C-alpha positions, -999 to +999 in steps of 0.1 A: -653-273-469-667-241-484-665-210-462-695-202-441-717-175-458-720-142-440-755-135-426-777-111-446-780-087-417-742-081-416-742-077-454-769-050-451-749-033-424-718-033-446-737-017-474-751+010-450-715+019-440-704+021-475-733+037-493-751+058-467-721+067-445-696+069-473-669+049-454-640+033-473-638-005-477-610-006-451-629+015-425-660-005-430-642-038-425-625-025-393-658-012-379-676-045-385-646-068-377-648-085-411-623-087-439-619-060-465-623-085-493-657-096-480-669-060-479-656-055-514-674-086-526-709-076-515-704-039-525-695-052-559-726-075-560-748-046-550-734-023-577-737-051-603-774-055-592-779-017-596-787-012-560-781+019-539-789+025-502-823+039-508-833+006-523-814-017-499-828+001-468-864-009-476-856-046-484-861-075-462-832-099-457-848-124-480-853-098-508-817-085-504-804-121-506-825-127-537-810-097-555-774-102-544-772-140-545-800-152-568-782-185-576-786-197-541-823-196-543-828-218-573-819-253-584-781-257-584-781-280-615-770-266-648-795-284-670-820-255-670-796-228-679-780-218-713-743-225-706-718-198-716-687-207-738-662-204-709-632-209-732-643-179-754-649-159-722-613-167-711-599-155-744-622-124-746-611-112-711-575-108-725-587-079-746-580-045-733-611-030-715-630-063-715-649-072-683-671-101-672-700-077-668-699-068-705-696-105-715-726-114-692-747-087-708-739-099-743-747-135-731-781-122-720-787-104-752-778-134-773-802-157-754-834-137-750-856-168-748-833-189-728-828-191-690-794-176-683-774-171-650-775-139-631-743-120-630-729-134-598-735-170-608-721-163-643-689-152-626-689-181-602-692-207-629-665-191-650-641-191-620-648-227-613-640-235-650-608-214-649-595-234-619-594-265-641-567-248-663-530-249-656-519-227-628-499-204-651-531-196-671-553-186-643-540-150-643-558-127-669-532-109-690-544-079-710-536-079-747-504-061-756-496-053-720-467-075-708-438-094-724-423-120-700-386-127-705-361-152-691-332-175-700-337-213-702-318-233-676-303-259-701-279-248-729-272-262-763-238-276-772-219-262-802-193-280-823-165-258-811-171-269-775-189-238-763-225-236-751-254-215-765-277-199-739-314-197-750-333-164-744-371-169-742-399-143-743-436-147-743-466-124-745-489-125-716-523-127-734-515-150-763-484-168-751-468-160-785-432-172-779-398-160-791-364-178-786-329-167-795-295-183-790-269-161-774-233-164-762-240-158-726-264-140-701-247-106-698-264-073-701-257-072-739-273-106-743-304-097-723-308-065-745-301-084-777-329-109-767-354-082-757-347-062-789-351-093-810-384-101-792-400-068-799-390-068-836-402-105-838-437-096-826-436-064-847-446-039-820-440-025-786-457-037-754-463-016-723-443-036-698-413-061-700-411-085-670-377-100-664-363-119-635-339-101-611-305-110-627-275-087-620-271-081-657-306-064-658-312-051-623-287-028-606-305-026-573-328-055-564-356-043-541-391-057-535-408-024-539-385-001-560-360-022-580-337-002-604-326-015-637-291-008-651-284+023-671-281+003-703-315-014-698-331+019-689-316+034-721-331+005-740-365+011-724-364+048-733-356+039-769-387+017-773-410+036-748-415+006-726-413+001-689-392-025-671-411-043-643-390-069-626-407-098-609-405-098-571-375-118-557-384-154-550-418-150-564-421-172-595-458-166-599-450-131-610-435-145-642-455-178-645-459-171-682-421-170-687-417-202-667-443-219-689-427-205-721-392-217-710-406-252-704-423-253-738-391-241-756-371-268-738-395-295-748-404-285-784-371-268-795-341-277-774-350-314-770-353-316-808-319-300-813-300-323-789-285-343-817-281-316-843-246-304-850-244-266-849-210-248-855-218-215-838-245-192-825-257-182-860-262-219-869-282-225-837-305-196-845-311-209-880-320-242-865-344-226-839-364-205-865-385-232-881-391-250-848-402-217-833-427-213-861-441-248-855-443-241-817-464-210-822-487-226-848-493-257-825-529-258-813-538-253-776-550-284-757-578-267-737-584-234-755-594-228-792-567-217-816-530-215-812-504-190-800-502-175-834-539-172-841-546-156-807-516-133-812-530-122-846-565-117-832-558-102-798-522-090-792-511-077-825-537-049-829-529-034-795-491-032-799-474+001-801-454+011-832-416+002-833-391+031-837-375+036-871-342+021-859-334-009-838-317-002-805-280-001-806-263-013-774-249+015-753-229+015-720-225+044-696-196+058-676-192+090-655-165+114-667-152+148-654-146+177-676-109+188-674-097+224-674-091+222-712-129+214-716-122+178-727-132+145-712-113+113-713-129+081-727-107+051-732-076+073-734-091+095-761-101+131-754-134+147-765-145+183-762-176+196-745-189+232-741-162+251-721-188+263-696-190+228-681-154+227-669-152+209-636-186+192-638-194+155-640-211+142-671-225+109-683-208+094-713-231+072-734-209+049-755-221+030-786-201+012-812-197+043-834-205+073-812-197+090-779-226+110-765-220+132-735-250+141-712-255+167-685-285+160-663-300+139-690-295+165-718-271+158-746-244+185-747-220+169-772-217+140-796-186+128-814-176+099-837-159+073-815-122+072-820-096+044-810-066+067-812-051+069-778-037+102-765-054+122-794-080+150-792-114+155-809-123+191-806-153+211-820-149+249-826-183+255-809-169+242-776-139+266-776-138+300-758-135+330-780-101+338-768-089+303-777-104+305-812-087+339-818-053+324-805-056+294-828-064+316-858-031+333-855-012+311-879+025+315-889+016+331-922-008+355-904+020+366-881+044+371-910+018+392-929+012+412-898+050+419-895+052+429-931+024+454-925+048+472-900+079+469-921+100+446-944+126+441-916+099+431-890+083+406-915+117+391-923+126+387-886+094+368-879+099+346-909+135+338-899+124+330-864+097+306-876+120+289-901+147+284-874+122+270-848+112+243-873+148+234-884+166+235-851+159+219-817+156+240-787+190+230-774+209+240-805+189+270-817+207+303-814+193+333-797+173+351-824+162+378-802+126+374-810 
């Protein structure tokens, strides 16, 4: 049973509170004991009709109803009206900045001699049409805005007895889908999948929407979830934001749920009897099936994932960085008194002014980057030699540099500048210290 329409007198009073008195939607709703959504609805209709309070005040209730709800005063049949292309409207709304108001105005301009719906009825008929689509397609996603990511529940069996986990990503507007076989669902595998997805679509979206796995989210919170340091580092590299779905709220990532289901049906089901030796074989088998999936025509909308992506999503994507992201892990280290930090039993130097402070070490496969309050203070080639030191001259105090520069030959030359006997004594002391142990060395008196 449809909800009872609010009487026109109350509508007019709500418009007075909003337009003449300048109250907020919430305050107006509280004053009139109606819902905020109802107030917003009729304020929006009045603005769409180009009405302000000076016009509304002089109208009768019938005149106001005619301006706000013109469709209720005429025949409800559709035969007398030029019907919009609702599928085209649905696709156009995915474009950034597109609104129903603009599409309605274009519809009017394209049919100057035909009878077209007023704006409110145009919106109402479109919403009725949209309800016939699948639940996951009712939400309007802006082009190039969101990439939804998740892992499929089932896995693929490999010849060696292990299982391949399938990472799935889908763009919100076009549904353009990416799939990748990985060894597991750890942080490194999530980042591998998200990196592969961005390079597969050839650009950068504004938001990546994952679930709330421990590998991605360090602190799960309904309002302020925090991603892990590695995931945040990935996001900084590509200039994207991570927006996790709310816990236990699958509708926040309905596009990912739909994409996972499609991948399970059109890719994983087809590979159930295919022999694959390893992860690389699995990805080689997935590639042609993924192309076929994206080229497959929609059932209720024109085009395919690929065609809609090419037309709508691709032009709005940001540029990729010059280099793909290299997986990095983080750990907190403290600067020792010798201005070195220990990372996996190797010691790396930092500026000596940082002695005693805690730094963040960013570790990649080939480098160790040391950060203080987010600023890089040192970077070294990563070394696997345990117990060894990697020291840069720029990190040493001046006194330490001066002490290091006093080599044995420099000491001998200094002694010779005083006298031959002094130089000979220093040379004999150095020779003896290098040929005899401390226990057997005689007292040289030097």
